[in-house]
Structures are given as C-alpha cells and as structure tokens.
VEXROLUM-980679 format. One record per residue (C-alpha): residue in three letters; z negated, y, x negated. Coordinates in steps of 0.001 Angstrom, whole numbers, padded with zeros to 6 digits, always signed. Example, Ala and Ser with C-alpha at 12.3 -4.5 7.8 and 13.67 -1.06 7.14 Angstrom:
// residues 2
ALA-007800-004500-012300;SER-007140-001060-013670;
This chain:
// residues 312
CYS+081413+084777+009912;ILE+082764+081353+008977;ASN+083940+082471+005542;GLU+080304+082873+004509;LEU+079326+079300+005308;HIS+080148+077872+001889;LYS+077674+080284+000282;PHE+074673+079048+002220;SER+074082+075486+001106;PRO+072113+074992-002122;GLY+073577+071508-002371;LEU+077122+072815-002597;GLN+076302+075139-005456;GLU+073982+072860-007430;PHE+076521+070361-008726;ARG+078793+073037-010111;HIS+076654+073976-013076;GLU+073942+071387-013528;ASP+076009+068234-013214;THR+078215+068751-016235;VAL+078258+066424-019192;GLN+077040+069119-021535;GLN+073827+069671-019597;ALA+073363+065967-018979;HIS+072503+065672-022680;THR+069918+068468-022787;GLY+066920+066134-022581;ARG+064991+068096-019984;PRO+062449+066012-018022;LYS+064130+066652-014693;MET+067533+065751-016086;ASP+066069+062639-017716;ARG+064879+061426-014314;THR+068279+062210-012889;LEU+070016+060263-015636;GLU+067874+057255-014823;SER+069006+057525-011206;LEU+072621+057742-012315;ARG+072256+054664-014513;HIS+070832+052801-011540;ILE+073934+053766-009536;ILE+076192+052574-012354;ALA+074381+049255-012440;GLN+075167+048864-008733;VAL+078760+050098-008675;LEU+079837+048881-012137;PRO+077467+045979-012902;HIS+079385+044844-016003;ARG+078991+048255-017691;ASP+076041+049168-019889;PRO+074317+052095-018095;ALA+072742+053273-021353;LEU+076201+053934-022795;VAL+077829+055526-019779;PHE+077952+059054-021188;LYS+079052+057818-024608;ASP+081890+055611-023350;LEU+085040+056645-025203;ASN+087180+055195-022435;VAL+085738+057494-019784;VAL+089185+057826-018155;SER+089198+054101-017440;MET+085604+054198-016225;LEU+086317+057000-013750;GLN+089274+055109-012312;GLU+087243+051904-012110;PHE+084392+053722-010383;TRP+086586+055026-007569;GLU+088513+051783-007159;SER+085199+049988-006790;LYS+084079+052459-004124;GLN+087322+052019-002203;GLN+087009+048230-002310;GLN+083476+048452-000976;LYS+084890+050369+001982;ALA+087635+047756+002426;ALA+090249+050453+001810;PHE+093565+050022+000061;PRO+093131+050175-003747;SER+095902+052783-003971;GLU+093670+055220-002110;GLY+091282+055136-005040;VAL+093817+056479-007532;VAL+092581+059322-009726;VAL+095315+061863-010495;TYR+095562+063840-013753;GLU+097562+066996-014402;SER+098071+068698-017750;LEU+099230+072298-017967;PRO+102337+072763-020134;SER+101354+074355-023421;PRO+103106+074656-026814;GLY+099778+074263-028567;PRO+095980+074255-028206;PRO+093796+074899-026369;PHE+094989+072358-023802;VAL+093981+072214-020141;SER+093762+069137-017936;TYR+092791+068719-014284;VAL+091666+065569-012514;THR+091791+065173-008726;LEU+089573+062554-007107;PRO+090267+060602-003909;GLY+089564+063026-001094;GLY+090774+066036-003041;SER+087865+067246-005200;CYS+089217+068669-008448;PHE+087670+069203-011884;GLY+088937+070299-015285;ASN+087933+070284-018929;PHE+085462+073067-019680;GLN+085499+072668-023462;CYS+088147+074034-025811;CYS+090328+070972-026481;LEU+092739+070647-029403;SER+094793+067815-027890;ARG+096004+066772-024439;ALA+094151+063469-024741;GLU+090908+065283-025531;ALA+091372+067619-022547;ARG+092028+064621-020297;ARG+088856+062866-021490;ASP+086771+066010-021089;ALA+088042+066525-017528;ALA+087293+062862-016781;LYS+083722+063279-018042;VAL+083105+066265-015773;ALA+084580+064356-012829;LEU+082571+061208-013603;ILE+079288+063114-013800;ASN+079999+064778-010461;SER+081083+061475-008935;LEU+077837+059842-010024;PHE+075691+062741-008851;ASN+077436+062520-005511;GLU+075955+059031-005079;LEU+072364+060236-005339;PRO+070366+060259-002077;SER+069719+063978-002550;ARG+073475+064627-002350;ARG+073788+063326+001205;ILE+073458+065466+004317;THR+070253+064507+006102;LYS+068064+066181+008714;GLU+065762+067368+005931;PHE+068675+068781+003964;ILE+070012+070580+007050;MET+066608+072122+007743;GLU+066257+073360+004162;SER+069843+074662+004083;VAL+069470+076565+007351;GLN+066209+078104+006164;GLU+067891+079235+002951;ALA+070807+080635+004965;VAL+068368+082664+007061;ALA+066613+083927+003932;SER+069907+085041+002365;THR+071140+086885+005461;SER+069767+089141+008178;GLY+069730+086237+010646;THR+066820+084362+012192;LEU+065992+080701+012779;ASP+066846+081222+016455;ASP+070459+081830+015355;ALA+070698+078194+014267;ASP+070973+077160+017925;ASP+073660+079727+018685;PRO+077116+078570+017436;SER+078500+082077+017983;THR+076537+083247+014904;SER+077319+082472+011271;ILE+074120+080491+010818;GLY+074667+078683+014104;ALA+078206+077719+013076;TYR+076895+076518+009717;HIS+074183+074487+011445;TYR+076774+072973+013786;MET+079037+072060+010866;LEU+076190+070382+008978;GLU+075123+068452+012065;SER+078711+067321+012591;ASN+078801+065932+009050;MET+075475+064122+009042;GLY+075465+061318+006479;LYS+078337+062666+004405;THR+077998+063474+000715;MET+078254+066905-000861;LEU+081755+066252-002217;GLU+082914+065123+001222;PHE+081408+068229+002799;GLN+082892+070442+000078;GLU+086350+069096+000929;LEU+085899+070291+004514;MET+084502+073631+003382;THR+087560+074154+001160;ILE+089777+074059+004243;PHE+087721+076797+005921;GLN+087634+078866+002732;LEU+091428+078736+002608;LEU+091749+079544+006306;HIS+089600+082633+005806;TRP+091476+083680+002655;ASN+094780+083122+004425;GLY+093773+085195+007442;SER+093989+082289+009896;LEU+090353+082513+010945;LYS+090723+086162+011821;ALA+093787+085367+013925;LEU+091915+082598+015730;ARG+089001+084928+016359;GLU+091379+087408+017995;THR+092531+084670+020392;LYS+088901+084345+021558;CYS+088504+080845+020107;SER+084840+080056+019549;ARG+083626+079095+016090;GLN+082566+075752+017461;GLU+086112+075121+018725;VAL+087627+076152+015396;ILE+085270+073926+013425;SER+085887+070949+015718;TYR+089648+071417+015523;TYR+090050+071756+011765;SER+087448+069098+010981;GLN+090044+066576+012141;TYR+092657+067698+009612;SER+093120+067156+005907;LEU+094610+069607+003457;ASP+098171+068308+003077;GLU+101688+069564+002347;LYS+102195+070612+005958;MET+099114+072850+005930;ARG+100067+074295+002540;SER+103571+075073+003812;HIS+102194+076888+006853;MET+099903+078971+004638;ALA+102777+079712+002249;LEU+104850+080993+005176;ASP+101990+083279+006156;TRP+101946+084725+002636;ILE+105716+085202+002707;MET+105223+087372+005799;LYS+102474+089299+004009;GLU+104818+089859+001058;LYS+107492+091318+003330;GLU+104924+093706+004791;SER+103313+094594+001438;PRO+105690+093891-001498;GLY+103813+092749-004602;ILE+100803+091283-002808;LEU+101824+087705-003677;SER+101916+088364-007403;GLN+098628+090254-007206;GLU+096935+087391-005366;LEU+098386+084834-007768;ARG+097105+086675-010812;MET+093662+086797-009205;ALA+093804+083080-008299;LEU+094773+082125-011847;ARG+091911+084196-013255;GLU+089414+082638-010821;LEU+090688+079140-011616;GLU+090288+079702-015344;GLU+086763+081096-014986;ALA+085685+078279-012670;ARG+087118+075617-014984;LYS+085271+076977-018017;ALA+082062+077001-015940;GLY+082476+073332-015011;GLN+082830+074060-011283;GLU+084683+072169-008591;LEU+088164+073701-008599;ARG+090073+072700-005489;PHE+089768+076022-003616;TYR+091098+078028-006569;LYS+093787+075475-007404;GLU+094996+075279-003800;LYS+095272+079074-003694;LYS+097427+078964-006799;GLU+099646+076200-005386;ILE+100139+077948-002025;LEU+100993+081293-003611;SER+103344+079675-006141;LEU+105100+077855-003299;ALA+105503+081118-001381;LEU+106948+082946-004395;THR+109334+080102-005164;GLN+110628+080132-001595;ILE+111044+083909-001577;TYR+113032+084127-004804;SER+115189+081099-004031;ASP+116404+082929-000924;PRO+119692+084738-001754;ASP+118858+087443+000793;THR+115696+088320-001083;SER+115847+090816-003915;SER+114683+089894-007403;PRO+111017+090431-008274;SER+110077+093813-009633;ASP+108594+094353-013076;ASP+105022+094124-011829;GLN+105598+090677-010315;LEU+105247+087350-012089;SER+108530+085679-012973;LEU+109280+082131-011887;THR+109369+081172-015542;ALA+105744+082203-015891;LEU+104851+080391-012682;CYS+106290+077120-013987;GLY+103690+077200-016721;TYR+100943+076997-014161;HIS+102457+074233-011974;
C-alpha cells in the first residue's frame, strides 16, 4: 500500500543518520571523500567562502541562509522564497530545543543537548546545512540508475517481484510510478512529497480514497500537484475532530505519540517534518475542540491546552 512507499528508498533513509555534523567529523575514508564533494559544492554556490572552514564556521546560521538565498537566485525566484525559518520551544531552562525549516518544508532540529537558545539554534542550523549540502550531491538526485536500485531494494524487502514495478496497482508499482514522475528531483524534494502521502495514510485519507475505487496512480497524480499548506492541515484537523467525537481521548493519545516520535527523531538527527506536522495538526484539532463552548472540558487523561502551548 502507499503508506509503505517511504520505507523503500535507500536514498530517503541515508541522509537521516549519516549526514549529521557529528559524523561528518569522524574521519572515515568514505566520509572524507564526501566532504571533498561538499566543499566543491560550497565553492560553486558560495565562492567567497573558504570550503575548508565550512564546518567550523561559527556563523553557520548566516551561512545556511546565504546558501538557500543563493539557490533561489540561481533559479530566478524571489529572494523571500529562500527564507529559512527558526522555531524555539518555550523552556524555562536547559536543555533548549530549536527547529529550522528550509524552503520547501524540510525540517531539522538540534540533536545535541544545548545549554542556551543560541547554541540550539546553531546546532539545528548545522544539521540543516549538512543535509542541504548533501542534497546537492549527484548521488542525491533521482536518476534511472537510482530508480532501478530503489525498486530492486523494494522487491527484496517485500514479497513482491520485479514484474510488479510495471503494475501501478501494486505497492512497488506505485512506488516506481512516483519515482518516475519525480525524475531529476533531489532527495529532499522527493521527501517533501512523501511526507504528504505519509500524512494522508496516517490521517486515514488514503484508505477513504481506496474505498472510492481511486487507483493509486490517480491518487499520486492528484496529490503530487499540492503542497502541504494551512488548508490541508485544517482539513486533516477536522478529520481528527471527527475521530475524537467517535473515540474520546484518541487525539491526546495520538499527540503524546507524535511528541515522543518527534523527540526521538530530533535526537537521532533525522528529517522531522512528518512528525512535526502530525503534532501541529493534532494540536490544531484539540484547540478547536476545546474552544467550542458546546464541547466538554478534557478529561484527566487528556493533555491540557496549557501543556500544548509548550509544544507550539
């Protein structure tokens, strides 16, 4: 089924753990070669910067912003589209947590224990910069060779066959179709699309579409045209409000799980948008429910709005 697609691609999983700043300093031969490739990219995108000092630059926040503004200018896009957004979680004291969202929606956070908000912001920027640079490598772009390898790995990890790749009614076929439709895109760009389908599965929308006899190919083609915006979040929040009315307490349960997953993923240096979007959608649903005068107050086993504000 479509919810399994994000598990197939080795490229989508690779950058989560190996592209962090901490491992970039390990000195392994393979990583050394990769660092040389990254320095070459820096020399092209930021020619006035010293590539040898890129991972030691104390002003990494400025460098990350400059990197994305440069990319947007190369695409003749408006500079405002290249804005990098930071978010710090409210906290009376350390450890502090900071998130950074890149143009397009990819999100990263600090994975080290930070004793100040500024330190957390810099650490999040380092993780995001490393992933941004890795995303520029030729190996991070969807090519025919990459598609072939990814499909073969998908077959090996499931009970499917290579013949399924030509049948869009199968999971592997849908995955193959999605990769083919995104030929030339980078892993971060593809991950942004996959996040939408992950959320649609989690939200139950894919199951509903399947019951209407929509083909996977039709679903993929339809949602590939949309971005994850406030309108889509609001629709998903409404769905969860309906679920809460049917099963009281499910919203709080899902939110606790989403917060736990977000924390674990952040400490592992992973891309965070799926987990963060889940948290935002569920928080929005709870806020709407308890701001409705016709709705009773949350029971003891539900999170209070005061607690929720700490995670916004």
